[in-house]
C-alpha positions in Angstrom: -11.5 9.3 -17.0 -13.3 6.1 -17.5 -12.5 2.7 -19.1 -15.3 0.5 -20.2 -15.9 -3.1 -21.2 -19.1 -4.9 -22.2 -20.1 -5.3 -18.5 -17.8 -3.1 -16.5 -16.9 0.5 -16.0 -13.5 1.4 -14.4 -13.3 5.0 -13.2 -10.7 6.7 -11.1 -10.9 6.3 -7.3 -12.5 9.3 -5.5 -12.7 10.2 -1.8 -16.5 9.4 -2.0 -15.5 5.7 -2.5 -14.1 5.5 1.0 -16.9 3.4 2.6 -17.0 0.9 -0.3 -13.2 0.5 -0.2 -13.3 0.1 3.5 -16.0 -2.6 3.3 -14.0 -4.4 0.6 -10.8 -4.4 2.8 -12.8 -5.8 5.8 -13.9 -8.9 4.0 -11.7 -11.8 5.3 -11.6 -13.6 1.9 -10.2 -10.4 0.3 -7.8 -9.8 3.2 -6.4 -13.3 3.0 -3.9 -12.4 0.2 -3.8 -8.6 0.9 -0.6 -7.3 2.5 -2.6 -4.3 4.0 -4.4 -6.5 6.7 -7.9 -5.7 7.8 -8.5 -2.1 8.8 -10.3 -1.8 12.2 -11.6 1.8 11.6 -12.7 3.8 8.6 -9.9 6.3 9.3 -7.3 3.6 8.6 -8.8 3.1 5.1 -9.0 6.8 4.6 -5.2 7.1 5.3 -4.6 4.3 2.7 -6.7 5.8 -0.1 -5.8 9.5 0.4 -2.5 9.2 -1.5 -4.2 7.1 -4.2 -6.9 9.7 -4.7 -4.3 12.4 -4.8 -2.3 10.5 -7.4 -5.4 10.2 -9.6 -5.8 14.0 -9.6 -2.3 14.7 -11.0 -1.9 16.1 -14.5 0.3 13.1 -15.3 -1.0 10.1 -13.5 1.7 7.5 -12.7 -0.3 5.5 -10.2 -3.8 4.8 -11.4 -6.4 3.4 -9.0 -9.7 2.5 -10.5 -13.0 1.6 -8.9 -14.7 -1.3 -10.8 -18.5 -1.1 -11.2 -21.0 -3.0 -13.2 -22.4 -1.0 -16.1 -25.9 -2.4 -15.6 -26.5 -1.2 -12.1 -23.3 0.5 -11.0 -22.7 -2.0 -8.3 -19.3 -1.8 -6.7 -17.2 -4.8 -7.8 -13.7 -3.9 -6.6 -10.5 -2.0 -7.2 -7.8 -2.1 -9.9 -4.4 -0.5 -9.8 -1.9 0.3 -12.6 1.4 1.7 -11.3 3.8 3.0 -14.0 7.5 2.3 -13.6 10.3 4.6 -14.6 9.7 6.2 -18.0 12.9 4.7 -19.4 11.6 1.1 -18.8 8.1 1.8 -20.2 6.5 -0.7 -17.9 3.8 -0.9 -15.2 2.5 -3.2 -12.5 -1.1 -4.2 -12.0 -3.1 -5.4 -9.0 -6.8 -6.0 -8.3 -9.2 -6.8 -5.5 -12.8 -7.9 -6.1 -15.6 -8.4 -3.7 -16.2 -12.2 -3.3 -19.8 -11.9 -4.4 -18.4 -11.0 -7.8 -15.8 -13.8 -8.0 -16.1 -16.5 -10.7 -18.1 -14.2 -13.1 -15.2 -13.3 -15.4 -15.0 -9.7 -14.0 -11.3 -9.8 -13.1 -10.4 -11.2 -16.5 -12.5 -8.6 -18.2 -10.9 -5.8 -16.1 -7.4 -7.0 -16.7 -7.9 -7.1 -20.5 -9.4 -3.6 -20.4 -6.4 -2.3 -18.5 -4.0 -4.1 -20.9 -5.7 -2.3 -23.8 -5.4 1.0 -22.0 -1.8 0.4 -21.0 -0.5 -0.9 -24.4 -2.6 1.2 -26.7 -3.0 4.5 -24.9 0.0 4.6 -22.6 2.2 2.8 -25.1 3.7 0.5 -22.5 6.2 -2.2 -23.4 5.6 -4.5 -20.5 3.0 -5.0 -17.7 3.7 -7.2 -14.7 1.9 -8.6 -11.7 2.5 -10.7 -8.7 0.4 -13.3 -6.9 0.7 -15.2 -3.6 1.4 -18.8 -4.7 -1.7 -20.1 -3.0 -4.0 -17.5 -4.6 -5.1 -19.9 -7.3 -8.0 -17.7 -8.5 -5.7 -14.8 -9.2 -3.1 -17.0 -10.8 -5.8 -18.4 -13.1 -6.8 -14.9 -14.1 -3.2 -13.9 -14.9 -2.6 -17.0 -17.0 -6.0 -16.7 -18.7 -5.1 -13.2 -20.0 -1.8 -14.3 -21.4 0.6 -13.4 -18.7 3.7 -15.6 -18.4 5.1 -16.8 -15.0 8.6 -15.5 -14.9 9.7 -15.9 -11.4 9.2 -17.2 -7.9 10.2 -15.0 -5.0 10.4 -16.7 -1.6 8.6 -15.4 1.5 8.2 -11.9 0.2 4.5 -11.2 1.0 3.6 -10.5 4.7 0.1 -11.9 4.8 -2.2 -12.2 7.8 -1.3 -15.8 8.5 2.4 -15.9 7.5 5.0 -15.0 5.0 4.0 -16.1 1.5 6.0 -16.9 -1.6 5.1 -14.8 -4.7 4.8 -15.7 -8.4 5.8 -13.0 -10.8 4.0 -12.7 -14.1 4.4 -10.4 -17.1 3.0 -9.7 -20.6 4.8 -7.8 -23.3 3.1 -5.6 -25.8 4.0 -8.1 -28.6 2.3 -10.9 -26.5 -0.8 -8.7 -26.1 -1.0 -8.1 -29.9 -0.5 -11.8 -30.6 -3.2 -12.8 -28.1 -5.7 -10.3 -29.7 -5.3 -12.0 -33.1 -6.4 -15.4 -31.6 
């Protein structure tokens, strides 16, 4: 399974992506807002991605983890997650991590819009939400740029490397997505 944009390809995470994912998690700028911390050894990353790879191989995937690569040269850009909630609520949560050498190029925005299209048009979701540490201004900018609305502020809920962080909650509804596409 692959999703594509003009510049990016999102494909399901595989065991063969272990080294790229490990390298991404070892970058201090990426780890700054990551609740996983920095893995010391490759085996730690392997333990983290094994259930994600297994989830991607299910007949019905409820926890998608994508590898983001450039279409031009298949360079590893980062990871993207889409975790479905309970079927009754028809919602999902997204998250993403990009290598800093690919920041400020519009890749995160492009990937989020692509996953919105997949979520709302293919999976027929009603709502997609995301969270961001309140000092992660780049991620907040992406979430707002793609039309997500800040709905909440949770105090000291994220255990980051330096301290507990507050979290902003964002969401977009299918109707918001349709309206944004018309503009």
